[in-house]
C-alpha positions as CSV (number, residue, x, y, z in Angstrom):
1,M,128.3,83.4,112.3
2,R,125.6,86.0,111.5
3,A,125.8,89.6,112.7
4,F,122.8,89.2,115.1
5,Q,125.2,89.8,118.0
6,Y,125.5,93.4,116.9
7,L,121.8,93.9,117.5
8,S,122.3,93.5,121.3
9,S,125.1,96.1,121.4
10,S,123.1,98.5,119.2
11,L,120.1,98.3,121.5
12,N,122.5,98.9,124.5
13,V,123.8,102.0,122.7
14,I,120.2,103.2,122.1
15,V,119.1,103.0,125.7
16,S,122.5,104.3,127.0
17,E,122.2,107.4,124.7
18,L,118.7,108.1,125.9
19,D,119.8,107.7,129.5
20,K,122.4,110.4,129.0
21,N,119.8,112.9,127.7
22,Q,118.8,114.9,130.8
23,N,115.7,116.4,129.2
24,F,114.5,112.9,128.3
25,K,115.1,111.7,131.8
26,K,113.3,114.6,133.3
27,L,110.3,114.1,131.1
28,I,110.2,110.4,132.1
29,K,110.9,110.7,135.9
30,V,109.5,114.1,137.0
31,D,105.8,114.3,137.8
32,G,104.3,117.8,137.6
33,D,103.7,120.3,134.8
34,K,107.2,121.7,134.5
35,P,109.6,118.7,134.4
36,L,112.2,120.4,132.2
37,Q,112.8,123.0,135.0
38,S,113.8,120.3,137.5
39,P,117.4,119.6,138.5
40,N,119.4,117.0,136.6
41,I,118.9,113.3,137.4
42,A,122.0,111.4,138.3
43,E,120.6,107.8,138.5
44,T,120.0,105.6,135.5
45,I,116.5,105.1,134.2
46,I,117.5,101.9,132.3
47,E,115.4,98.9,133.4
48,R,113.2,101.2,135.5
49,E,111.4,103.7,133.3
50,L,113.4,103.0,130.2
51,K,112.9,99.3,129.3
52,P,114.8,97.7,126.4
53,Y,112.1,95.3,125.5
54,P,108.5,95.4,124.1
55,F,105.4,95.7,126.4
56,S,102.4,93.6,126.9
57,Q,99.1,95.6,127.3
58,D,98.3,93.2,130.1
59,N,101.3,94.6,132.0
60,V,100.5,98.3,131.6
61,Q,96.9,98.6,132.6
62,T,97.7,100.5,135.8
63,V,100.9,102.4,134.8
64,S,101.3,105.3,137.3
65,K,104.5,106.7,135.8
66,V,105.9,107.4,132.3
67,V,107.5,104.4,130.7
68,V,109.4,104.2,127.5
69,R,110.2,100.8,125.9
70,A,112.9,100.7,123.2
71,Y,113.3,97.5,121.2
72,I,114.3,96.1,117.8
73,A,111.2,95.1,116.0
74,D,112.5,93.6,112.8
75,G,115.4,93.6,110.4
76,E,116.9,92.4,107.1
77,V,119.7,90.0,106.5
78,D,121.7,90.4,103.2
79,S,123.1,87.5,101.0
80,S,126.3,87.4,103.1
81,E,124.2,86.8,106.2
82,V,124.9,90.3,107.6
83,V,122.1,92.3,109.3
84,T,122.1,95.4,107.1
85,D,119.3,97.4,108.7
86,Y,116.6,97.1,111.3
87,T,113.6,98.8,112.8
88,V,113.7,100.2,116.3
89,M,110.4,101.0,118.1
90,F,110.0,103.4,121.0
91,D,106.7,102.8,122.9
92,I,106.0,105.9,125.0
93,L,103.4,105.2,127.7
94,V,102.0,108.1,129.7
95,P,99.3,108.2,132.4
96,V,96.6,110.5,131.3
97,S,97.0,112.4,134.6
98,M,100.5,113.4,133.4
99,W,99.6,114.0,129.8
100,F,100.0,117.8,129.6
101,I,103.1,119.8,130.7
102,Q,104.4,123.4,130.4
103,V,107.5,123.9,128.1
104,E,109.3,127.0,127.0
105,I,108.6,127.9,123.4
106,D,109.9,131.1,121.9
107,G,110.6,132.4,125.4
108,K,107.1,131.7,126.7
109,M,105.7,128.9,128.8
110,K,103.2,127.0,126.7
111,K,101.0,123.9,127.2
112,A,102.4,120.8,125.5
113,T,101.7,117.1,125.3
114,R,104.4,115.2,127.3
115,A,104.5,112.3,124.8
116,F,105.3,114.7,121.9
117,V,108.0,116.4,123.9
118,I,109.5,113.0,124.6
119,M,109.3,112.2,120.9
120,E,111.2,115.4,120.2
121,E,114.0,114.4,122.6
122,I,114.3,111.0,121.0
123,A,114.6,112.7,117.6
124,K,117.2,115.1,119.0
125,T,119.2,112.2,120.4
126,F,119.2,110.1,117.3
127,N,117.9,111.6,114.0
128,D,120.8,111.8,111.5
129,T,123.5,110.7,114.0
130,K,126.4,108.6,112.9
131,G,128.8,106.6,115.0
132,T,128.6,103.4,117.0
133,L,125.0,102.9,116.1
134,G,125.3,103.8,112.4
135,E,122.3,105.9,111.5
136,L,118.8,106.1,113.1
137,H,116.0,108.0,111.4
138,I,112.6,108.4,112.9
139,D,110.1,107.4,110.2
140,S,106.6,107.5,111.8
141,F,104.5,107.3,114.9
142,I,101.1,105.9,115.8
143,V,98.9,106.3,118.9
144,L,98.8,103.6,121.6
145,Q,95.5,103.7,123.5
146,V,95.9,101.2,126.3
147,N,92.8,102.2,128.4
148,D,91.1,105.4,129.8
149,N,94.1,105.9,132.1
150,V,97.1,105.2,130.0
151,A,97.9,106.2,126.4
152,G,100.9,107.0,124.3
153,Y,102.7,106.6,121.0
154,R,104.8,104.0,119.2
155,V,107.6,105.7,117.3
156,Q,109.2,103.8,114.5
157,A,112.8,104.4,113.5
158,S,114.9,102.9,110.7
159,A,118.5,102.0,111.7
160,F,121.3,101.4,109.2
161,G,125.0,100.8,109.5
162,I,125.6,97.3,110.8
163,N,128.0,96.6,108.0
164,E,130.7,94.5,109.6
165,R,130.6,90.7,109.5
166,P,131.9,89.4,112.8
167,T,134.9,87.1,112.7
168,D,134.7,83.6,114.0
169,D,136.8,83.1,117.1
C-alpha cells in the first residue's frame, strides 16, 4: 500500500491548526476594519470559511465573506512508493469591500491588506514547524483576480516529512 492515506491526515492537521489560530479566525470571520480587536471565536470555521478543497471560479463570483481554501496540489512518490513531499495551496479569497483593515504595527494602528495579514498568520502557524505534519515552508504567492468584487492570493507551501510507509493490515 502506498502512503497516500497520510495525505488526508496531513490535510486534516493543516486545517485544524488554522482553526486553532484565533487571529486567523478573526481575519476570516469578522467584517469591519479592526477584526483583530474582536473577541475570540469559539466555533469552528472548517467547512464554512475554511474549506479543505480547491475552488472553482464559477463558485466564487459572488463571495460576500472571506474564504480560505487549503488543499494538496501535487506530490512526489519515491522508489519505495512513499509520498516524500507535497505542495499545499492556500487560496485566500477576499471581497474587495473587506480588502483593507487596521492592524497594530509598532504600537500604532495602520492600514493593511487583509489578505497579506492572513498570509502572515498562515506563515506564523506553519513556517518551520515540525511535528505531526513534518515541515511546511511557504515558498511563494500569486494574485487571484476573480472579478471586480473578489480577489485574493494563492499561497504555495512545500511540505516534507511523510517518511513512514504504512503497514498492511
